[in-house]
C-alpha positions as CSV (number, residue, x, y, z in Angstrom):
1,M,0.0,0.1,0.0
2,H,1.3,3.5,-0.9
3,K,1.9,5.8,2.0
4,A,2.2,9.6,1.7
5,R,5.4,11.2,2.7
6,P,5.5,13.2,6.1
7,D,5.9,16.3,4.0
8,Q,3.0,15.8,1.8
9,V,-0.5,17.3,2.6
10,E,-3.9,15.9,2.1
11,K,-5.2,16.7,-1.2
12,R,-9.0,17.2,-2.1
13,G,-8.4,15.9,-5.6
14,P,-5.8,14.2,-7.9
15,V,-3.4,17.5,-8.3
16,G,0.1,17.8,-9.0
17,E,2.8,19.5,-6.9
18,N,3.6,23.2,-7.5
19,P,7.1,24.3,-7.1
20,P,7.9,26.2,-3.9
21,P,7.0,29.8,-4.2
22,G,9.7,32.5,-4.0
23,V,13.5,32.5,-4.2
24,I,15.1,29.1,-4.0
25,L,18.2,29.2,-1.8
26,N,20.7,26.4,-1.8
27,Y,23.6,25.9,0.7
28,Y,25.8,23.1,1.6
29,F,27.4,21.7,4.9
30,K,30.1,19.2,4.8
31,S,28.6,17.8,8.2
32,A,25.5,18.7,10.1
33,P,26.2,21.9,12.1
34,K,25.8,21.6,15.9
35,D,25.1,25.3,16.3
36,E,21.9,27.2,15.1
37,V,22.1,28.2,11.5
38,K,20.6,31.6,10.8
39,L,19.6,32.9,7.3
40,E,19.1,36.6,6.9
41,I,17.8,38.7,4.0
42,L,18.9,42.5,3.7
43,D,17.8,45.0,1.3
44,A,20.2,47.3,-0.7
45,N,20.6,49.7,2.3
46,G,21.5,46.8,4.7
47,K,18.1,46.8,6.4
48,L,17.0,43.5,7.7
49,V,14.2,42.2,5.7
50,R,13.6,38.6,7.2
51,T,15.4,36.3,9.8
52,L,15.1,32.6,9.6
53,S,16.5,29.9,11.8
54,S,17.2,26.3,11.9
55,K,16.0,26.3,15.5
56,E,12.3,25.4,15.5
57,K,10.0,27.6,17.3
58,K,7.0,26.2,19.2
59,E,4.1,28.3,18.2
60,F,0.3,28.1,18.2
61,E,-1.0,26.9,14.8
62,Q,-4.7,27.5,14.2
63,P,-6.5,24.7,12.2
64,P,-6.1,25.0,8.4
65,E,-9.0,26.4,6.4
66,W,-8.9,23.8,3.9
67,P,-7.0,20.3,3.8
68,D,-4.5,21.3,1.2
69,Q,-3.7,24.6,2.5
70,V,0.0,25.3,2.1
71,K,1.7,26.7,5.2
72,E,4.8,28.8,5.2
73,V,7.9,26.9,6.4
74,T,9.7,29.0,8.8
75,T,12.4,26.7,10.1
76,I,15.3,26.4,7.6
77,P,17.1,22.9,7.1
78,A,20.5,22.4,8.4
79,N,21.7,18.8,7.4
80,A,24.8,17.5,6.1
81,G,25.1,17.8,2.5
82,M,22.8,20.1,0.2
83,N,20.0,22.2,1.8
84,R,17.2,24.0,0.2
85,Y,14.9,26.7,1.5
86,A,12.5,28.7,-0.5
87,W,12.0,32.4,0.8
88,N,8.5,33.6,-0.2
89,L,9.6,37.1,-0.7
90,R,8.0,38.5,2.3
91,W,9.2,40.8,5.0
92,E,9.2,39.8,8.7
93,P,5.6,39.2,9.8
94,P,4.2,40.9,12.9
95,T,4.4,39.4,16.5
96,K,1.9,36.6,16.8
97,I,-0.9,36.4,19.3
98,P,-0.8,32.9,20.9
99,G,-4.2,31.3,20.3
100,A,-5.4,33.9,17.7
101,F,-7.6,32.7,14.9
102,Y,-7.8,34.2,11.4
103,S,-10.0,33.3,8.6
104,G,-6.9,32.7,6.4
105,T,-3.2,32.4,7.2
106,G,-3.0,35.4,9.3
107,P,-0.9,38.6,9.1
108,Q,2.2,38.3,7.0
109,G,5.0,40.8,6.1
110,P,4.7,42.8,3.0
111,I,6.0,41.4,-0.3
112,A,9.6,42.6,-1.1
113,L,10.1,45.1,-3.8
114,P,12.0,44.4,-7.0
115,G,15.7,45.4,-6.3
116,K,19.1,44.2,-5.0
117,Y,19.3,42.2,-1.9
118,T,21.9,40.2,0.1
119,V,21.4,36.8,1.5
120,K,23.5,36.0,4.7
121,L,24.0,32.6,6.1
122,T,25.6,32.3,9.6
123,V,26.6,29.4,11.6
124,G,29.2,28.9,14.4
125,G,30.1,32.6,14.3
126,Q,31.1,32.4,10.7
127,S,29.0,34.1,7.8
128,R,28.8,34.0,4.1
129,T,26.9,36.3,1.9
130,Q,25.5,36.2,-1.6
131,P,23.9,38.9,-3.8
132,L,20.3,38.4,-4.8
133,E,18.2,40.4,-7.3
134,L,14.5,40.5,-7.5
135,I,12.8,41.4,-10.8
136,N,9.2,42.3,-11.4
137,D,7.0,39.7,-13.2
138,P,7.7,40.4,-17.0
139,R,3.9,39.6,-17.6
140,V,2.9,42.7,-15.6
141,K,2.7,45.5,-17.9
142,N,2.1,49.4,-17.4
143,V,3.0,49.3,-13.6
144,K,5.5,52.0,-12.5
145,P,8.2,51.5,-9.9
146,E,6.6,54.3,-8.0
147,D,3.2,52.5,-8.1
148,L,4.9,49.4,-6.4
149,Q,6.7,51.6,-3.9
150,S,3.5,53.3,-2.8
151,Q,1.8,50.0,-2.5
152,F,4.7,48.5,-0.4
153,E,4.7,51.6,1.9
154,L,1.1,51.2,2.7
155,A,1.5,47.4,3.2
156,M,4.4,48.1,5.7
157,Q,2.1,50.7,7.5
158,V,-0.6,48.1,7.8
159,R,2.1,45.5,9.0
160,N,3.4,47.9,11.6
161,A,-0.2,48.6,12.8
162,N,-0.7,44.8,13.1
163,E,2.5,44.7,15.2
164,D,1.4,47.3,17.5
165,L,-1.9,45.7,18.0
166,H,-0.7,42.2,18.6
167,R,1.9,43.5,21.2
168,A,-0.9,45.3,22.9
169,V,-3.1,42.3,23.0
170,N,-0.3,40.2,24.4
171,Q,0.3,42.6,27.2
172,V,-3.4,42.9,28.0
173,R,-3.8,39.2,28.2
174,T,-0.6,38.9,30.4
175,M,-2.0,41.4,32.8
176,R,-5.5,39.8,32.9
177,G,-4.0,36.5,33.4
178,E,-2.2,37.6,36.5
179,L,-5.4,39.3,37.9
180,K,-7.2,36.0,37.3
181,A,-4.4,34.1,39.1
182,M,-4.9,36.3,42.2
183,H,-8.4,35.0,42.4
184,T,-7.0,31.4,42.3
185,R,-4.7,32.1,45.1
186,F,-6.6,34.3,47.3
187,D,-10.4,33.6,46.9
188,D,-10.5,31.7,50.2
189,D,-8.7,34.5,52.0
190,S,-11.1,37.0,53.6
191,K,-8.3,39.4,54.1
192,M,-7.8,39.7,50.4
193,K,-11.5,40.5,49.5
194,S,-10.9,44.2,49.1
195,L,-7.7,43.7,47.0
196,L,-9.5,41.2,44.8
197,E,-12.3,43.7,44.3
198,Q,-9.8,46.2,43.1
199,A,-8.3,43.6,40.8
200,D,-11.8,43.1,39.3
201,A,-12.3,46.7,38.7
202,L,-8.9,47.0,37.1
203,D,-9.9,44.0,34.9
204,K,-13.0,45.6,33.8
205,K,-11.0,48.6,32.5
206,M,-8.7,46.3,30.6
207,A,-11.5,44.2,29.0
208,P,-12.8,46.9,26.6
209,V,-9.4,47.4,25.1
210,E,-8.9,43.6,24.4
211,E,-12.5,43.3,23.1
212,T,-11.9,46.2,20.5
213,L,-8.5,45.0,19.4
214,I,-9.4,41.3,18.9
215,Q,-12.7,39.3,18.8
216,V,-12.4,37.4,22.1
217,N,-15.2,34.8,21.0
218,M,-13.0,33.8,18.0
219,K,-12.3,30.2,19.2
220,G,-11.9,28.7,15.7
221,S,-10.8,29.8,12.2
222,E,-14.5,30.2,11.0
223,A,-15.9,31.8,14.1
224,N,-16.1,35.2,12.2
225,L,-19.3,33.7,10.7
226,A,-21.0,34.1,14.1
227,F,-19.1,37.2,15.6
228,P,-18.0,40.4,13.9
229,N,-14.5,41.0,13.0
230,M,-12.7,43.4,15.2
231,L,-9.5,45.6,14.5
232,N,-7.0,42.7,14.1
233,E,-9.2,41.0,11.4
234,Q,-10.0,44.3,9.7
235,L,-6.3,45.2,9.3
236,D,-5.4,41.7,8.1
237,S,-8.2,41.9,5.4
238,L,-7.0,45.4,4.5
239,S,-3.3,44.0,4.0
240,A,-4.7,41.2,1.8
241,A,-6.6,43.8,-0.4
242,V,-3.7,46.1,-0.7
243,Q,-1.4,43.4,-2.0
244,S,-3.9,41.6,-4.2
245,G,-2.1,42.7,-7.3
246,D,0.6,44.7,-8.8
247,A,-1.0,48.3,-8.6
248,P,-0.8,51.2,-6.4
249,P,-3.2,51.5,-3.5
250,T,-6.6,52.9,-4.1
251,K,-7.8,56.1,-2.4
252,Q,-10.4,54.0,-0.5
253,Q,-7.6,51.7,0.8
254,V,-5.7,54.8,2.0
255,E,-8.7,56.2,3.8
256,V,-9.7,52.8,5.3
257,F,-6.2,52.5,6.7
258,K,-6.4,56.0,8.3
259,L,-9.7,55.0,9.8
260,L,-8.4,51.8,11.3
261,R,-5.1,53.4,12.5
262,G,-7.1,56.0,14.2
263,Q,-9.2,53.5,16.0
264,L,-6.2,51.5,17.0
265,D,-4.4,54.5,18.4
266,Q,-7.3,55.3,20.6
267,Q,-7.2,51.8,22.2
268,L,-3.3,52.0,22.4
269,T,-3.7,55.5,24.2
270,A,-6.1,53.7,26.7
271,W,-3.9,50.9,27.3
272,K,-0.9,53.2,27.9
273,Q,-3.0,55.1,30.4
274,L,-3.7,51.9,32.3
275,V,-0.1,50.9,32.3
276,S,1.3,54.3,33.4
277,T,-1.5,55.1,36.1
278,D,-4.0,52.2,36.9
279,I,-1.6,49.4,37.2
280,P,1.1,51.3,39.3
281,A,-1.8,52.4,41.6
282,F,-3.1,48.8,41.9
283,N,0.5,47.7,42.6
284,Q,0.7,50.0,45.5
285,A,-2.2,48.1,47.1
286,V,-0.7,44.7,46.3
287,K,2.6,45.9,47.8
288,A,0.8,46.7,51.1
289,A,-0.7,43.2,51.1
290,N,2.8,41.8,50.8
291,I,2.4,39.7,47.7
292,P,4.1,39.8,44.3
293,A,3.2,42.9,42.2
294,L,1.9,42.7,38.6
295,Y,4.7,42.8,36.1
296,L,4.5,43.4,32.3
297,P,7.7,42.6,30.5
298,G,9.1,45.4,28.3
299,T,7.5,48.2,30.1
300,G,9.4,48.6,33.2
301,E,6.1,48.4,35.2
């Protein structure tokens, strides 16, 4: 009986295998490296476009939308002999939200512009570089370089907005998780009743920020059929629309981004207010109770 290889995915029909998308990068090791292998893509100005590693990252993966969905491979091979990796031409994606579901593959980095790049391979403190040039699809006619540049710039703005949003959601969930843990620890302690009430009041201030940034009822990749999309899904949908073809962004897309970015900034301002004022005030009460204060990595609080 024929058995499918582990790298093959289930197919809905008798279809062939497409070649991997993007730039095919080949590299050779005489023996399998013991250290981490890092692959970096840099643009003509030396700006880091993408970093990839042979060290596998354990990340949440949402269920695929369809059986033969092709997922991006982000762990590069590092075996003895020839190795091959296909870079999909995209810049670094935004920070992920553990457990977040999207109707598609989720936020990605913008597609790289045509131009000169450098590929840098590093292992054991030694690096090798090779030039790389991306050219526009010759089948695409009547598209000016400035059109692609304006498309890329808007796509990068959307990507940066998603980065800000995802980081904020992760921070909010960290804080709310710590508040919930306090209930687990002190629900049976009558002396902590007042402190837990303050914790609940703080949690209620955090909840609207999280619920505006992300659909908290999104427990599956098709849950948006039952619940409205929030800012994270709206920005992801806009990103897909902006990069749906080789063309400059439309006036409507620019206006939609301004609207969504404004809504995001309102929630980020509200969150920063909580971080700078409400959380330190609550921590004073926690300190008086002689228990560990809430701590949010990266904020100094």
